[in-house]
C-alpha positions in Angstrom: -49.4 32.1 -3.3 -49.4 29.1 -1.1 -52.4 27.9 0.9 -52.8 26.1 4.1 -52.5 22.7 2.7 -49.3 23.8 1.2 -47.8 25.5 4.1 -48.7 22.8 6.8 -47.1 20.0 5.4 -44.6 19.8 8.2 -46.5 21.6 11.1 -48.0 19.6 14.0 -51.5 19.9 15.3 -50.0 20.8 18.8 -48.1 23.7 17.2 -51.5 25.0 15.6 -53.1 24.8 18.9 -50.4 26.5 20.9 -50.4 29.5 18.4 -54.2 29.6 18.4 -54.2 30.1 22.3 -51.6 32.8 22.0 -53.8 34.6 19.7 -56.8 34.0 22.0 -55.1 35.5 24.9 -54.1 38.6 22.9 -57.9 38.9 21.6 -59.1 39.2 25.1 -57.2 42.5 25.7 -58.0 44.2 22.4 -60.3 47.1 22.0 -63.7 45.7 21.3 -64.8 48.9 19.8 -62.3 48.6 16.8 -62.0 45.0 16.1 -60.3 43.4 13.0 -62.4 42.2 10.0 -62.2 39.6 7.5 -63.5 39.9 4.3 -65.5 36.9 2.8 -66.2 36.0 -1.0 -69.7 37.5 -1.8 -70.4 38.3 1.8 -70.2 41.2 4.2 -67.1 41.6 6.2 -67.0 39.7 9.5 -65.9 41.3 12.7 -63.2 39.2 14.9 -63.8 39.4 18.5 -63.9 37.1 21.5 -67.6 36.6 20.9 -67.2 35.4 17.2 -64.5 33.0 17.6 -64.3 29.6 19.4 -62.5 26.1 19.3 -63.9 23.2 17.3 -62.8 19.7 17.9 -60.9 18.5 14.6 -62.0 14.7 15.3 -65.4 14.9 16.3 -66.0 13.8 19.9 -62.4 14.1 20.8 -61.3 17.6 22.6 -57.8 16.6 22.2 -57.1 18.4 19.0 -58.9 21.6 18.3 -58.8 24.3 15.9 -59.6 28.1 16.3 -62.8 28.9 14.0 -64.4 32.3 13.1 -68.0 32.3 12.9 -70.7 34.7 11.0 -73.2 36.5 13.0 -75.9 35.2 10.6 -75.1 31.7 11.2 -73.1 31.4 14.5 -72.8 27.4 14.2 -70.9 27.3 10.9 -67.5 28.2 10.6 -66.3 30.7 7.8 -62.6 30.9 8.5 -59.9 29.1 10.5 -56.9 30.5 12.2 -53.9 28.7 10.9 -50.3 29.8 11.4 -50.9 33.2 12.7 -53.5 34.4 10.2 -57.2 33.9 9.3 -58.0 31.7 6.1 -61.5 31.5 4.6 -63.0 28.3 4.0 -62.7 28.8 0.1 -58.9 29.3 0.5 -58.5 26.3 2.8 -60.0 24.2 -0.1 -57.1 25.4 -2.5 -53.7 24.4 -3.4 -50.8 26.1 -5.2 -49.0 22.7 -5.9 -49.6 21.5 -9.4 -48.5 18.0 -8.1 -51.4 17.8 -6.1 -53.8 16.3 -8.5 -56.3 13.2 -8.5 -57.2 11.2 -5.4 -54.5 11.8 -2.7 -54.1 9.9 0.6 -54.8 12.1 3.6 -51.7 12.2 5.8 -50.4 15.6 6.8 -52.2 18.0 9.4 -53.2 20.5 6.7 -54.8 17.5 4.6 -56.9 16.4 7.7 -58.3 20.2 8.0 -59.2 20.1 4.3 -60.9 16.9 5.0 -62.9 18.4 8.1 -63.9 21.6 6.0 -65.1 19.1 3.2 -67.1 17.0 5.6 -68.3 19.2 8.5 -68.7 22.6 6.7 -69.3 22.3 3.0 -71.4 18.9 3.1 -73.0 18.7 6.3 -74.1 22.6 6.7 -74.5 23.5 2.9 -74.9 20.7 0.6 -76.5 17.6 2.4 -80.2 16.9 1.3 -82.9 16.2 3.5 -83.0 12.4 2.7 -79.2 11.8 3.1 -77.5 10.2 6.2 -74.9 12.6 7.6 -71.1 11.1 7.7 -69.4 10.8 11.3 -66.5 12.9 11.8 -63.3 11.5 10.3 -61.0 10.1 13.3 -57.4 11.0 13.4 -56.3 7.8 11.9 -59.2 7.1 9.6 -58.1 6.3 6.0 -59.2 8.8 3.4 -58.4 10.3 0.3 -59.2 13.8 -1.1 -59.8 14.3 -4.8 -57.9 17.3 -6.3 -58.5 18.8 -9.3 -57.4 22.1 -11.0 -56.3 23.5 -7.8 -59.1 22.5 -5.7 -60.4 19.7 -3.4 -63.6 18.8 -5.2 -64.5 15.7 -2.9 -63.3 12.8 -0.7 -64.0 9.1 0.2 -62.9 7.3 3.3 -62.6 3.5 4.0 -62.5 1.2 6.8 -59.8 -1.4 5.8 -60.4 -5.3 6.3 -59.6 -6.2 9.8 -60.0 -2.6 11.3 -62.2 -2.1 14.4 -65.9 -1.4 13.9 -65.8 1.1 16.9 -63.7 2.0 19.8 -66.0 0.1 22.1 -66.2 -3.0 20.1 -63.9 -6.0 19.3 -65.8 -6.7 16.0 -63.7 -6.1 12.9 -64.6 -5.4 9.2 -64.5 -8.5 7.1 -63.8 -6.6 3.9 -62.7 -3.0 2.8 -65.7 -0.8 3.2 -66.0 2.7 1.8 -68.1 4.3 4.5 -68.4 7.8 3.0 -67.9 9.5 -0.4 -68.6 13.1 -1.4 -68.4 15.4 -4.5 -69.2 19.1 -4.1 -72.3 20.2 -6.0 -70.4 22.6 -8.1 -68.2 19.7 -9.5 -70.8 17.2 -10.0 -71.6 15.5 -13.5 -67.8 15.5 -14.3 -67.3 11.9 -13.7 -65.5 12.5 -10.3 -67.7 9.8 -8.4 -66.9 7.1 -10.9 -63.1 8.3 -10.6 -63.2 7.7 -6.7 -64.8 4.4 -7.1 -62.1 3.3 -9.5 -59.3 4.5 -7.2 -61.1 2.5 -4.4 -60.9 -0.5 -6.5 -57.2 0.1 -7.6 -56.2 0.6 -4.0 -57.7 -2.3 -2.2 -57.2 -5.3 -4.2 -59.5 -7.7 -2.5 -62.0 -10.0 -4.0 -65.0 -8.3 -2.4 -65.2 -4.6 -1.6 -68.0 -3.0 0.3 -70.0 0.2 0.1 -71.8 1.3 3.5 -75.6 0.5 3.8 -77.7 2.4 2.6 -76.5 3.8 -0.8 -78.1 7.1 -1.9 -79.6 7.3 -5.3 -76.8 9.1 -6.7 -74.3 6.4 -5.4 -76.4 3.8 -7.0 -76.2 5.6 -10.3 -72.1 5.9 -9.9 -72.0 2.2 -9.2 -74.3 1.6 -12.4 -71.9 3.8 -14.5 -68.7 1.9 -13.0 -70.3 -1.6 -13.8 -71.3 -0.5 -17.3 -67.6 0.4 -17.9 -66.1 -2.6 -16.1 -68.9 -5.5 -16.5 -66.2 -7.9 -15.4 -66.3 -6.2 -11.8 -70.0 -7.4 -11.4 -69.1 -9.7 -8.3 -66.8 -7.2 -6.7 -68.9 -4.5 -5.4 -71.2 -5.3 -2.4 -73.5 -3.1 -0.2 -72.8 -4.0 3.4 -74.1 -3.6 6.8 -72.3 -3.8 10.0 -68.8 -5.4 9.6 -70.0 -6.9 6.1 -70.2 -10.6 7.2 -71.6 -13.1 4.4 -75.1 -12.2 5.7 -74.7 -8.8 5.9 -73.8 -7.9 2.3 -75.9 -7.5 -1.0 -74.5 -7.7 -4.6 -74.8 -4.1 -6.0 -74.9 -5.6 -9.4 -77.8 -7.8 -8.9 -79.6 -5.0 -7.0 -79.1 -2.5 -9.9 -80.8 -5.4 -12.2 -83.6 -5.7 -9.9 -84.0 -2.0 -9.9 -84.0 -1.7 -13.5 -86.5 -4.3 -14.1 -88.8 -2.8 -11.5 -88.3 0.5 -13.4 -89.2 -0.9 -16.7 -92.3 -2.6 -15.3 -93.6 0.8 -13.8 -93.0 2.6 -17.2 -96.5 1.2 -18.3 -99.1 3.9 -17.7 -102.9 3.4 -18.2 -102.8 5.6 -21.2 -99.9 3.5 -22.9 -102.1 0.2 -22.4 -105.1 2.0 -23.9 -103.2 3.2 -26.7 -101.7 -0.1 -27.6 -105.3 -1.8 -27.5 -106.8 1.2 -29.6 -104.4 1.2 -32.3 -103.8 -2.4 -32.8 -107.2 -3.7 -32.1 -109.9 -1.2 -32.8 -110.4 -2.2 -36.5 -111.6 -5.6 -35.2 -114.5 -4.0 -33.3 -117.7 -4.5 -34.8 -121.0 -2.3 -34.1 -124.5 -3.2 -33.3 -127.8 -1.1 -33.4 -128.7 -0.3 -29.7 -131.7 0.9 -28.1 -133.7 4.0 -29.8 -133.1 7.3 -27.9 -134.9 10.7 -28.3 -132.8 13.7 -29.3 -134.3 17.1 -29.9 -137.8 15.2 -30.4 -136.5 12.8 -32.8 -135.7 9.1 -32.7 -132.2 8.2 -33.7 -130.5 5.0 -33.5 -127.2 5.0 -31.5 -124.4 2.7 -32.2 -123.3 0.4 -29.4 -119.9 -1.2 -29.4 -119.3 -5.0 -29.4 -115.8 -6.4 -29.4 -115.0 -9.2 -31.5 -113.5 -12.5 -30.1 -109.9 -11.6 -31.2 -110.3 -8.1 -29.3 -111.5 -9.9 -26.2 -108.7 -12.4 -26.4 -106.4 -9.3 -26.9 -107.8 -7.6 -23.8 -107.6 -10.9 -21.8 -104.0 -10.9 -22.4 -103.5 -7.8 -20.9 -105.0 -8.5 -17.6 -101.8 -10.0 -16.0 -100.0 -6.8 -16.8 -102.9 -4.7 -15.3 -103.0 -7.0 -12.4 -99.1 -6.5 -11.8 -99.5 -2.6 -12.1 -102.6 -2.7 -9.7 -100.3 -4.7 -7.4 -97.6 -1.9 -7.4 -100.1 0.9 -6.8 -101.7 -0.8 -3.8 -98.9 -1.4 -1.3 -100.5 -1.9 2.0 -99.8 1.2 4.5 -99.7 0.6 8.2 -99.2 2.3 11.5 -95.7 2.3 12.8 -95.0 2.9 16.3 -91.5 3.4 17.9 -91.0 3.2 21.6 -88.8 2.0 24.6 -85.6 4.0 23.4 -82.7 3.4 25.7 -78.9 3.4 25.2 -76.0 1.9 27.4 -72.3 2.8 27.6 -72.5 6.3 25.7 -68.9 7.5 25.5 -67.8 10.4 27.7 -65.5 13.1 26.3 -61.6 12.3 25.7 -60.8 12.8 29.3 -63.3 10.6 30.6 -64.9 13.4 32.9 -67.8 14.8 31.0 -70.8 12.6 30.5 -72.8 12.8 27.3 -76.0 14.8 26.8 -77.7 12.4 24.5 -80.7 12.7 22.5 -82.2 10.6 19.3 -83.7 11.8 15.8 -86.0 9.2 14.5 -86.7 8.9 10.8 -88.8 6.4 8.5 -88.1 6.4 5.0 -87.9 10.1 4.1 -90.3 11.2 6.8 -88.8 12.8 10.1 -90.9 11.1 13.0 -89.3 13.5 15.7 -86.7 14.2 18.3 -86.4 12.9 21.8 -85.7 15.1 24.9 -82.0 15.5 25.9 -80.8 13.5 28.8 -77.9 15.3 30.4 -74.9 13.7 32.0 -76.3 10.3 31.3 -74.2 7.3 30.2 -77.1 4.9 30.2 -80.2 7.3 29.0 -83.7 6.4 28.7 -86.2 8.2 26.6 -89.9 7.9 27.3 -91.2 9.4 23.9 -93.1 7.4 21.4 -93.1 8.2 17.6 -95.7 7.1 15.4 -96.0 7.3 11.3 -99.5 6.2 9.7 -98.1 5.9 5.9 -95.2 3.4 6.9 -94.7 0.5 4.6 -93.0 -2.9 5.1 -89.3 -2.6 4.2 -89.2 1.2 4.8 -85.9 2.0 6.5 -86.3 3.1 10.3 -83.2 5.2 11.0 -82.3 6.2 14.6 -79.4 8.9 15.0 -77.9 9.3 18.4 -76.4 12.6 19.1 -74.5 14.3 22.0 -75.7 17.9 22.3 -72.8 20.4 22.7 -72.6 24.1 22.7 -71.4 24.6 19.3 -71.6 21.2 17.3 -73.6 18.4 18.3 -71.5 15.1 17.9 -73.0 12.2 16.2 -72.2 9.1 18.2 -73.7 6.8 15.8 -76.5 5.7 13.4 -78.9 2.6 13.7 -81.1 1.7 10.7 -82.9 -1.4 9.7 -85.9 -2.3 7.3 -89.1 -2.8 9.2 -91.2 -5.7 9.3 -94.8 -6.5 10.5 -95.6 -7.2 14.3 -93.8 -6.4 17.2 -90.0 -6.1 17.1 -87.1 -4.9 19.0 -83.5 -4.7 18.5 -80.1 -3.7 20.0 -77.7 -1.6 17.6 -74.0 -0.8 18.3 -73.0 2.8 17.8 -69.9 3.8 15.9 -68.5 6.0 18.5 -69.2 3.5 21.3 -72.1 2.2 23.3 -75.6 0.4 22.3 -79.0 1.8 21.6 -82.0 -0.4 22.4 -85.5 0.0 20.8 -88.7 -1.3 20.1 -91.4 -1.0 17.3 -94.8 -2.2 16.2 -96.0 -2.3 12.4 -99.5 -3.1 11.5 
């Protein structure tokens, strides 16, 4: 049995959309009391009627290329099947292939492969497997460079890259100064099998530049992948860089050096109070002498209670531990301050692909792992301003302040861009270019 990615090798997106419109017109005149039904793996059947189907943009905010999707009544915002070549295909079948030659990390080229990439990113990752502390990937564009990792007849993950010299966004003339891996994902059921390292190896072999970038901020799991890769290939220690913006010389950090610093900090923090006490007790207690203290009455009798006195050598041993204890106390007493975020405003937010529908913008605000809140929606505003203020009383210097700018839509809200930066004491204000176009301005105080 062939699957969509096998059948759509020579089919255009325009043809798929034409067939979907014909099907929608037919559906309008079908008897709603006897709808078609589609069986889903491990779930009840879903009725197919005019209220349970709708078109989705295949490439994010662009409405030019759309696919017809079926939604479950239990989750009306998540597609469970797509209408392709005159039939419905479940999400699980869309991620399969019958072609044994489709194996390893393969370039996304055909319409069918673009649809697989969409399902992996927007359905599997964003709605099912993204953790609360992760930053969502932007939708992949029609011409984005991406590879899907195939294994044993299944799509198990993907990664995408902004090549050196490519535009940072449609509304900017800034260009990436090195190849940057801006998204990488392995499905949860396939983790722990080395696929993350496999894709990083493929990235290195595909782009043979002197420096390669990974988009800031890296997740904990991605740091682990980089650590495994650099242990396998220590000669590449100066190859991988964590980059912000376009990856200029001052916008990149050596991943190898960052991992070394993280490992040193981890080793420093492994000393606990118990371990310090145990070390002193086992090695030095034999040097402790005793002295008779003041008599104490117990049960009407007077007994002499021994008091402990440390020898000179023991005192010297304890003194030698004071720097370590001081360092530990320094780690445990990081100052916490109030963070206040205010004066959120944007300029030049993109309209739809036809330039006729203005965006309905709103902003989500995060600091570290904390969600600070969401602004109101500014309808039909290209240059919106939001009057809300957001606070966090446990913020620390160098925490990541993250702003996500979204365009509110009926089915899926479009992510227009993300702005993130380490916070510093005092009053600060910044402008940030958004990936889909436009700029957001914000101010904050920390202290």
